[in-house]
ZAPANU-297752 format. One record per residue: x, y, z of N, C-alpha, C, O, CB in turn; residue number from 1. Coordinates in steps of 0.1 Angstrom, whole numbers. Glycine has a CB too. Layout:
REM ZAPANU-297752
{{X; Y; Z}; {X; Y; Z}; {X; Y; Z}; {X; Y; Z}; {X; Y; Z}; NUM}
...
***
This chain:
REM ZAPANU-297752
{{102; 441; 679}; {105; 429; 671}; {98; 416; 679}; {94; 406; 672}; {121; 427; 669}; 1}
{{97; 417; 695}; {93; 408; 703}; {79; 406; 699}; {74; 394; 699}; {95; 412; 716}; 2}
{{73; 415; 695}; {58; 412; 692}; {58; 406; 676}; {49; 399; 672}; {48; 427; 692}; 3}
{{69; 409; 669}; {67; 398; 657}; {70; 384; 662}; {63; 375; 658}; {79; 401; 644}; 4}
{{80; 383; 672}; {83; 370; 675}; {70; 363; 681}; {67; 352; 678}; {94; 369; 683}; 5}
{{65; 369; 687}; {53; 364; 697}; {46; 363; 686}; {42; 351; 685}; {47; 373; 711}; 6}
{{41; 369; 677}; {27; 364; 669}; {31; 349; 659}; {24; 340; 655}; {21; 378; 656}; 7}
{{46; 353; 657}; {50; 339; 649}; {51; 327; 656}; {51; 316; 650}; {62; 341; 642}; 8}
{{53; 329; 667}; {52; 317; 678}; {40; 313; 681}; {37; 301; 683}; {57; 318; 690}; 9}
{{30; 323; 683}; {13; 316; 683}; {9; 311; 671}; {1; 302; 671}; {2; 327; 687}; 10}
{{13; 317; 658}; {9; 311; 643}; {18; 299; 645}; {10; 290; 641}; {14; 321; 628}; 11}
{{25; 295; 647}; {31; 279; 646}; {22; 269; 657}; {17; 258; 654}; {50; 279; 651}; 12}
{{21; 275; 667}; {11; 266; 676}; {-2; 264; 669}; {-6; 252; 666}; {6; 274; 691}; 13}
{{-7; 274; 665}; {-21; 273; 655}; {-20; 264; 648}; {-26; 253; 649}; {-25; 284; 646}; 14}
{{-9; 267; 635}; {-9; 259; 626}; {-7; 244; 628}; {-13; 235; 624}; {0; 263; 620}; 15}
{{6; 245; 637}; {4; 227; 644}; {-6; 224; 644}; {-8; 216; 634}; {6; 222; 657}; 16}
{{-15; 228; 651}; {-28; 221; 659}; {-39; 219; 647}; {-48; 210; 646}; {-34; 231; 674}; 17}
{{-37; 229; 639}; {-46; 228; 627}; {-41; 218; 618}; {-49; 211; 613}; {-48; 242; 618}; 18}
{{-25; 217; 615}; {-24; 209; 607}; {-25; 195; 611}; {-29; 187; 602}; {-15; 212; 602}; 19}
{{-22; 191; 625}; {-26; 175; 630}; {-41; 174; 627}; {-44; 163; 622}; {-23; 172; 648}; 20}
{{-51; 184; 628}; {-66; 183; 629}; {-66; 179; 613}; {-74; 170; 609}; {-77; 199; 634}; 21}
{{-58; 184; 604}; {-66; 187; 589}; {-60; 171; 583}; {-67; 164; 575}; {-57; 205; 576}; 22}
{{-48; 167; 588}; {-44; 153; 585}; {-53; 143; 591}; {-50; 132; 587}; {-31; 150; 589}; 23}
{{-61; 142; 597}; {-67; 135; 600}; {-82; 140; 609}; {-84; 142; 621}; {-58; 128; 605}; 24}
{{-92; 141; 596}; {-103; 144; 600}; {-116; 137; 604}; {-126; 142; 607}; {-105; 150; 592}; 25}
{{-113; 128; 604}; {-123; 118; 612}; {-120; 117; 626}; {-108; 117; 629}; {-122; 104; 606}; 26}
{{-126; 116; 634}; {-125; 116; 649}; {-120; 103; 651}; {-123; 92; 647}; {-139; 118; 656}; 27}
{{-108; 107; 663}; {-100; 94; 664}; {-108; 81; 666}; {-120; 81; 664}; {-89; 96; 675}; 28}
{{-103; 71; 670}; {-112; 57; 672}; {-111; 60; 686}; {-105; 69; 690}; {-105; 42; 667}; 29}
{{-117; 51; 693}; {-121; 52; 708}; {-108; 43; 714}; {-105; 32; 710}; {-139; 45; 713}; 30}
{{-101; 50; 722}; {-91; 48; 729}; {-77; 54; 720}; {-65; 50; 723}; {-91; 33; 731}; 31}
{{-79; 61; 713}; {-69; 65; 699}; {-70; 79; 703}; {-80; 86; 701}; {-74; 62; 681}; 32}
{{-58; 83; 708}; {-61; 102; 710}; {-46; 107; 704}; {-36; 100; 701}; {-64; 110; 732}; 33}
{{-47; 117; 703}; {-33; 124; 700}; {-18; 121; 705}; {-8; 122; 698}; {-35; 138; 704}; 34}
{{-17; 117; 716}; {-8; 113; 721}; {-5; 99; 720}; {7; 95; 722}; {-9; 117; 731}; 35}
{{-15; 90; 718}; {-14; 77; 713}; {-3; 75; 697}; {6; 67; 695}; {-30; 73; 712}; 36}
{{-10; 84; 688}; {-8; 84; 677}; {4; 92; 678}; {13; 86; 672}; {-20; 87; 670}; 37}
{{8; 99; 682}; {22; 103; 684}; {34; 96; 688}; {45; 99; 684}; {23; 109; 691}; 38}
{{30; 85; 696}; {38; 76; 705}; {39; 67; 693}; {50; 64; 689}; {31; 69; 719}; 39}
{{31; 64; 687}; {33; 52; 675}; {43; 59; 663}; {53; 53; 658}; {17; 47; 667}; 40}
{{40; 70; 660}; {50; 73; 651}; {64; 78; 655}; {71; 83; 646}; {45; 81; 643}; 41}
{{66; 77; 667}; {80; 82; 673}; {85; 68; 675}; {97; 67; 672}; {81; 93; 688}; 42}
{{80; 58; 678}; {82; 47; 678}; {87; 34; 667}; {81; 24; 664}; {74; 45; 684}; 43}
{{99; 41; 661}; {100; 36; 646}; {103; 23; 647}; {106; 19; 636}; {110; 43; 635}; 44}
{{105; 15; 656}; {109; -2; 656}; {97; -8; 659}; {96; -20; 658}; {120; -7; 666}; 45}
{{86; -1; 664}; {75; -8; 669}; {79; -16; 681}; {73; -27; 682}; {70; -15; 659}; 46}
{{86; -13; 689}; {88; -27; 700}; {79; -19; 712}; {81; -26; 722}; {110; -31; 705}; 47}
{{71; -9; 717}; {64; -6; 721}; {72; 6; 732}; {65; 10; 741}; {57; -16; 723}; 48}
{{84; 9; 730}; {90; 21; 734}; {95; 31; 728}; {95; 30; 715}; {96; 19; 739}; 49}
{{98; 37; 731}; {104; 51; 722}; {118; 52; 732}; {119; 56; 744}; {91; 69; 722}; 50}
{{129; 46; 721}; {144; 54; 728}; {148; 65; 726}; {141; 74; 720}; {156; 48; 725}; 51}
{{162; 67; 731}; {165; 82; 729}; {165; 84; 719}; {158; 94; 715}; {176; 88; 733}; 52}
{{173; 77; 710}; {172; 79; 693}; {164; 82; 686}; {166; 91; 677}; {172; 72; 688}; 53}
{{152; 73; 689}; {139; 74; 684}; {132; 87; 688}; {126; 94; 680}; {131; 62; 687}; 54}
{{133; 92; 701}; {130; 104; 705}; {137; 118; 698}; {131; 128; 695}; {133; 103; 718}; 55}
{{149; 116; 695}; {152; 128; 689}; {153; 127; 673}; {155; 136; 665}; {164; 132; 696}; 56}
{{150; 117; 669}; {147; 115; 656}; {133; 121; 653}; {131; 130; 644}; {147; 101; 652}; 57}
{{123; 115; 661}; {108; 127; 662}; {109; 139; 662}; {103; 147; 654}; {99; 126; 674}; 58}
{{117; 143; 674}; {121; 159; 671}; {126; 166; 660}; {119; 175; 655}; {129; 163; 677}; 59}
{{137; 162; 657}; {141; 168; 643}; {131; 166; 633}; {129; 175; 625}; {152; 162; 638}; 60}
{{124; 155; 633}; {116; 156; 621}; {102; 168; 625}; {99; 176; 616}; {111; 139; 617}; 61}
{{97; 168; 634}; {87; 179; 638}; {97; 193; 640}; {91; 203; 635}; {79; 175; 654}; 62}
{{106; 194; 644}; {117; 206; 639}; {116; 211; 624}; {111; 222; 621}; {134; 198; 640}; 63}
{{120; 201; 614}; {118; 202; 597}; {105; 206; 596}; {104; 215; 588}; {120; 189; 587}; 64}
{{94; 201; 601}; {82; 208; 596}; {82; 223; 600}; {80; 233; 593}; {69; 200; 600}; 65}
{{85; 221; 614}; {83; 237; 617}; {93; 247; 609}; {91; 259; 609}; {85; 239; 634}; 66}
{{104; 243; 604}; {112; 249; 598}; {107; 255; 585}; {110; 266; 581}; {123; 242; 597}; 67}
{{98; 244; 578}; {93; 245; 565}; {83; 254; 568}; {81; 263; 560}; {89; 233; 559}; 68}
{{76; 253; 577}; {62; 260; 580}; {69; 278; 584}; {64; 287; 578}; {52; 251; 596}; 69}
{{77; 278; 590}; {84; 293; 590}; {88; 301; 575}; {86; 312; 570}; {98; 290; 599}; 70}
{{97; 289; 570}; {101; 294; 553}; {89; 300; 546}; {89; 310; 539}; {105; 280; 543}; 71}
{{74; 291; 551}; {63; 294; 539}; {56; 307; 543}; {51; 316; 536}; {50; 280; 538}; 72}
{{57; 307; 556}; {52; 323; 561}; {60; 335; 559}; {55; 346; 558}; {52; 324; 577}; 73}
{{69; 333; 558}; {83; 344; 552}; {80; 346; 537}; {89; 343; 529}; {100; 336; 553}; 74}
{{72; 349; 534}; {69; 352; 519}; {81; 359; 510}; {84; 356; 498}; {56; 361; 518}; 75}
{{86; 369; 516}; {98; 376; 510}; {111; 370; 513}; {120; 374; 506}; {99; 390; 516}; 76}
{{115; 361; 523}; {129; 353; 524}; {135; 362; 530}; {147; 362; 527}; {137; 349; 511}; 77}
{{131; 373; 539}; {139; 381; 545}; {147; 372; 560}; {158; 374; 563}; {128; 394; 550}; 78}
{{139; 362; 566}; {143; 356; 575}; {134; 360; 589}; {137; 356; 600}; {158; 360; 574}; 79}
{{123; 369; 587}; {117; 374; 595}; {103; 370; 587}; {101; 368; 575}; {121; 388; 599}; 80}
{{93; 370; 600}; {78; 369; 596}; {70; 380; 602}; {65; 379; 613}; {71; 355; 601}; 81}
{{69; 392; 593}; {61; 404; 599}; {46; 398; 603}; {42; 386; 603}; {60; 419; 586}; 82}
{{39; 410; 607}; {27; 409; 613}; {17; 404; 602}; {9; 395; 605}; {24; 421; 621}; 83}
{{16; 410; 589}; {14; 411; 573}; {15; 394; 571}; {5; 387; 570}; {29; 420; 564}; 84}
{{27; 391; 569}; {27; 376; 566}; {23; 369; 574}; {17; 359; 568}; {38; 371; 564}; 85}
{{22; 368; 587}; {17; 359; 597}; {2; 359; 593}; {-3; 348; 588}; {20; 363; 613}; 86}
{{-5; 369; 594}; {-14; 373; 588}; {-24; 366; 578}; {-35; 362; 579}; {-10; 381; 585}; 87}
{{-15; 367; 565}; {-17; 359; 554}; {-15; 345; 552}; {-21; 338; 543}; {-11; 363; 546}; 88}
{{-7; 342; 560}; {-1; 328; 561}; {-12; 320; 570}; {-14; 308; 569}; {16; 328; 567}; 89}
{{-18; 329; 580}; {-31; 323; 588}; {-43; 320; 580}; {-50; 311; 582}; {-37; 332; 598}; 90}
{{-45; 332; 568}; {-59; 332; 560}; {-59; 318; 553}; {-68; 310; 551}; {-61; 345; 549}; 91}
{{-42; 318; 548}; {-41; 306; 534}; {-42; 292; 544}; {-45; 281; 539}; {-21; 308; 523}; 92}
{{-39; 292; 555}; {-41; 281; 565}; {-58; 276; 564}; {-64; 266; 560}; {-36; 287; 582}; 93}
{{-63; 289; 571}; {-77; 288; 574}; {-85; 282; 562}; {-95; 274; 564}; {-82; 302; 577}; 94}
{{-80; 286; 546}; {-86; 281; 537}; {-87; 273; 534}; {-98; 268; 531}; {-85; 283; 532}; 95}
{{-71; 267; 533}; {-68; 252; 532}; {-76; 243; 538}; {-81; 233; 533}; {-57; 248; 536}; 96}
{{-76; 248; 554}; {-84; 237; 561}; {-98; 236; 557}; {-105; 225; 558}; {-84; 239; 574}; 97}
{{-103; 248; 551}; {-119; 248; 555}; {-125; 241; 539}; {-136; 238; 537}; {-127; 269; 560}; 98}
{{-112; 239; 529}; {-112; 235; 517}; {-114; 221; 517}; {-123; 215; 512}; {-101; 238; 511}; 99}
{{-102; 215; 525}; {-104; 201; 531}; {-116; 198; 536}; {-123; 190; 530}; {-94; 198; 541}; 100}
{{-122; 203; 545}; {-133; 198; 551}; {-145; 196; 541}; {-154; 187; 543}; {-137; 207; 562}; 101}
{{-146; 206; 527}; {-156; 204; 521}; {-153; 193; 512}; {-161; 185; 509}; {-161; 215; 516}; 102}
{{-142; 193; 508}; {-139; 180; 498}; {-144; 168; 511}; {-151; 159; 507}; {-117; 179; 493}; 103}
{{-140; 169; 522}; {-146; 155; 528}; {-158; 150; 529}; {-163; 138; 528}; {-143; 154; 540}; 104}
{{-165; 165; 531}; {-180; 163; 530}; {-187; 158; 515}; {-198; 152; 514}; {-186; 179; 534}; 105}
{{-180; 160; 506}; {-185; 156; 497}; {-181; 144; 490}; {-186; 141; 480}; {-186; 164; 491}; 106}
{{-170; 136; 496}; {-166; 126; 491}; {-177; 118; 502}; {-181; 106; 499}; {-147; 124; 491}; 107}
{{-180; 121; 511}; {-189; 110; 522}; {-201; 110; 513}; {-206; 99; 512}; {-193; 116; 539}; 108}
{{-207; 120; 507}; {-221; 123; 501}; {-221; 112; 490}; {-232; 109; 485}; {-224; 139; 494}; 109}
{{-208; 105; 486}; {-210; 101; 471}; {-215; 85; 476}; {-219; 77; 468}; {-194; 101; 458}; 110}
***
């Protein structure tokens, strides 16, 4: 059981990184890194600060995305992610990522 939990956790981390990369295929502009992007997303009122409430709201949004991702990996809906389910989900994410890259490449050639 610990093995499956570890695999599921690793896939969540990898999926988060892949999604962050696929959400914005273009490299960030100079001076704009991932941390800056996350800060801007969490600063809901654009006052240049993140309040405790904004931080909590941002965490809840991230948790909701992770829960949805877990549900996607749990293809049989039993509340567990097996090694086979994790590998299948990783393959689907990889295929989707490569498809988006191909689509971005074909759009720039037009």
